[in-house]
N, C-alpha and C positions, 0 to 999 in steps of 0.2 A: 195761713193759720199755724199755730204751734201744734205739736202732736196732740197735746191735751185737748185743745179746742176742736180739732178735727174729729177726734174720737167722741167727745162729749156731744157735739152737735149732731153727728151722725146717729148716735144712739137715741138722742131725744127726739129726732125727727122720724127715724125708721121704725123703731121698736113699737111705739103706739100705732103707727100706721098699719104695720103688718098684723099686729094683734087685733086691732079694731076692724079693719077692712076685710081681712081674710080669715080671722078666727083661729089662727095658729097659736099654740100655747107653749110648745117646747122649743124655745129659742136659746141657742148658745152663741154668745158673742165672744169672739176670739181676737185679741189685739194682734196685729200683724208683726209687731216688733219694731215698727218705724212710724209710718204716717197713717196707715189704714186700719180698718177693723173688718173682720170677716163674720158673717152670720150663717150659722148652721141651723136650719129648720128641721127638726127631727120628727114632726108629726107624721103619722102614717100617710095621711092624705097628701102631704107635701112630697114625701119620698116617692110616691107613685105617679107624680105629675110627668107628663110627656114633655119633650122639648118644646112643643107648640104651646102647651099650657104655661110652661115656665117663661117662655117669651112673652106671652100675654101679660103675665103678672109683672115682669120687669118693665114692660111698656107702660103699664098703668102707674107703677111707682115712680119710674124715672121722670125727672123734670128737666135735667140738663141733657141736651142732645146736640150733636154737631161737632165738627172738628175745630182746630185752632184758627182756621181761616174764616170761620163764621163769626159775625159780630153778635147777633142775637141767637142765644142757645136755649132760650126758654120759650116754649109755645104750649101753654096749658089751657088756652081759652077757646080751643076749637072742639067741635063735636060735643060729646056728653061728659067729657072729663072735667070734674070740678076743680076749682082752685084748691091746692093742697091746704088742709087745715093747719099744717105745720108752718105756714107763713108767719103766724104770730110767734112761733117758737124761734124762728131765725131772725126776726127783726132786731132783738137786742144784740145778737151776734154781729149783725151788720154794723151797728153803731160802734160797738166795742172793738171789733176786730178789723173790719174793712175800712171804716173811717178813722178809727183810732190807731190800733197797733200797726196795721199794715200801711195805713195812709195811701190806699190804693190809687187815688186820683190825684196825687201830688205831682207826679211826673207828667211830662207832655204825653207820653204814650198812654198813661193811665187815664187822664181826663179826655183824651181824644177817643179812647175806647168807650167811655161813658157817653160821649156825644153821639156816637153811632147808634146808641140804644134809645135815643129820644125821637119819637115819631114826628114831632113838630119841628121842621127844619128852620123856621124863623127863630124859634127859641134856641135851638142848637147854635145858630149863627151868633145870636146875642151873647150867649155864654162863651162861645169860642173867642170872640173879641175881648170880652172881659178877662178871661183867664190867661190869654196870651200876653196881656199887658201887666199881669201881676203874678210873678212866680212864687210869691210868699203865701198864697192862699192854700190853706190845708184842704184835705179831702172833705172834712166836715163843713168848711166854708163853702166849697163848691156844691156840696149836697144841699145846703141851705139856699144857695143861689138858685138851684133848680126848683126847689119848693117855692121860692118867692115868685119865680116866673109863672109857675103853675097857678098860683093864687091870683095872678093878674088875669087869667082867662075867665070867661064868663061862667058863673056858677050854674051847674045843671046842664052845661053844654056838652056836646059830643067830644069836643076837643079836650075839655078838662077831664072827662071820664077816660079818654084814651091816654092822657098823660099820667093820670093816677095809676092806671093799669100798668103803664110802662114802668113806673117806679116800683111797683110790686114785683114785676118781672125782673127788674135789675137786682132787687134784694135777693130774690131766689137764685138768680144766676151766679151771684157772688158768694152765696152762703149754703145753698142746698147741696147735700152730699152727692158726689159723683159715684155712680153705680157702675161696676164692671159688668156690663151686660153679657159679654161672651161667657164669662165664668158662670154666670147665673142661669143662662139659657140652656146649656148643654149638660146632659147627665154624665157624659164621659169625659168632661173636662177635669184635669188634674187640679186638686185643691191642696192648700197648705193644711196639714194636720195640726191640731193643738200640740204644743210643746216642741215643735220644730224650732230651729234657730234662724233668725233673720241674718243673711250672710254679710250684710254691710254694718248693721247696727250692733250685731252680736247679742241682741236681746231674744229672750225666749217668747214664742207666740203663746200667750197664756189666756185662758178663759177669764172673762170679766164678770163679776157678780152684778146683775142689774140693780140690786138693792143698794150697792155701794158705788154706783157709777160716779156720783159727785165727788167721791174721795179718791177716784182712780187717777194715778199719776204715771204716765208712761216712762218718766225718768226713773221711777223706782221699780220698774219691771226687772226681774232677775236677768243677768247676763251670764254667759257660760263661765267667764272668768270668776264672777262673783260666786256662782254655785260651786265651782271647784274649790275655792277657798273655804267656803262653808263646810263642804264635805271633808276637807283636810282637818278642820278643827274638830269635827265630829269624830273622825277616825282617831285623832290623837287623844281625845278624851276617853274614848272607848278602849283604846289600847292600855291606857293607864288603869282603867277600871276592870280590864280583863273580860269585857263583854263582847258579844257577837255583834256584827254590823247588820242589824235587821232594820229595814225601812229607814235607811239614813236620810232619804229625801224628806222625811217628816220633820227633820230638824233643820231644814233649809227654808229659804224664803219662797220656795216653790209650793210649799204645803197648802196655803189657802187657795191657790189656783187649782191644784189637784182635787181638793175638797169640792170646789165649784163644779168640776166635771163629774165627780162622784154624785153630787146632788142632781145634776142634770140626768145622769144615767138612771138613778133611782126613781126619779119622777117618770121616766119612760117605762121602766119596769112595772111601776105601780099602775100606769095607764093600761098596759097590756093585761095585767091581772084583772083589773076591773072590767075591761072589755070581754075577757074570757068568761068571767063570772056572769056577766049580763047575758052572754050567748048561751051559757049552760042553763040559766033560769028560764030562757025563752022557750025551752023544750018542756 
């Protein structure tokens, strides 16, 4: 995926899941500066979670598990864990990005990886023979081939249900956000703070406004070099005007992101005040 698609998909999947399933309200999303996005949950209840509690939450949210040597990395149909409601969110991403932009099943390695995820070996063999004879079939063609084979199975049968479930798992495996479990599970793990700089990309790790996520473009996130140039222009203008250099950052492209952090902090302070007032009234 592109940086934009990764961030947007991650936000659309995880933000509603965390708010709806756990009731947390004070979420601060911080772009990593490259391909990822960090989530800071500032609710008092979240801040007091033990490592075991955090591990349980991560285990509930995480869908992708297993290393690179495992073919099937999605296993959400065991026990009481329901199928993620975000499946409908990532379906369009699968078509646009995995089948379209990335063409993930075009190469031999790509479609062979797909065949490993099909539970019906006879269908996998049929597709393997078909695809090995035609190098020009796109990922979308191959996905349609798989759907056609599934339609040939008996309606209402266990085999068809298993294959349809496998297709859903494939969509999740290729599109669901990967969660860094170790960072999320341990309270003493070092975290990137907002406004630090990504060492390779040179971009600043900036807070992202949830209301403007559809307009967020990682390519437009301020870099160190860009900010230095903006500050130089501010200094030159102020020198000519004979004014002092107060809050120069407010005249740079960093301002909307600092404002976002301010709003997050103000919401927390307001919550603390309301909680304190409620406690005082209870007496």
